[in-house]
N, C-alpha and C positions, 0 to 999 in steps of 0.2 A: 566847497567850501561853505561853511555855515554862516548865516548872517549873523551880525552883531547881536551878542547877548544869548545865542543859542549855540549848543554843541552839535556836532554830527548825530549823537545819539536822540538829541531832542528832535531834530529835523526827521530822522528814520519813525521815531514814535508819531510824530504828527501825522507822518504819510501813511503809516500802518492804521491810525485811528480814522482817517480820511477813507482809505480803502474798505475798511470794515463798515463805516457808514455808507458807503456807496452799495455794499452787498446787501445791507439791511433794506435798502429801498429798491432792491432788486437790479442795480445796474453794475455794471464793470467799469473801472476807470479805463479811460482810453489810452491809447499809445502816447507816451510824452507826458503823462499826467504829473509823474514826478519833478520832471525839468521844468514844466509850468509853475507848478507849487514852489519849487526853488526860487525861480526868477520873481514871482510875486512876493516872495517873502523878502528877498533882498532888496526889491524897490519899495515896499511899505515900511519895513522895520526901521530905516532911518528916518522917514517922515514921522513916524509915531514918536519915536525917541525924540526928535527934536520939537514937535507939537506939543508934548506933555512933559517934556523936560525929564524923561523917564530913563531908568538905567538899563531896561531891557524890555522886552515884548512877550507877553504869554500867549500862545496861540492854542485856541480849543476849535474841535469840531462838533457841529450842532446839525440835527436834522429839522428843517423848517418848511412846511407846507411841501413835504416830500422831495425835498432837495436838500443837499449836502451843502452846508455853508462853514467857512471857516472864519472864526471870530478872533480878533486880536484884542488883548487887554494891556494897557502899559503898566509895567512894574515901576512903581515911584520909590 
């Protein structure tokens, strides 16, 4: 089940971008990464929506200091 404001395809796309970023820095995602990602998004999305009074949250993947990070940006 996708978090509020995201579709299943949004989640799949985010995971695909995450895996690609991991490959770019020479790492492979560990087993269970998809489930961990879903769990984190489910936990963080409602907090961000409430804190910023947003209608949804956009997630992006970036590489910083040779590490893959996921950034959240509230949709106001």
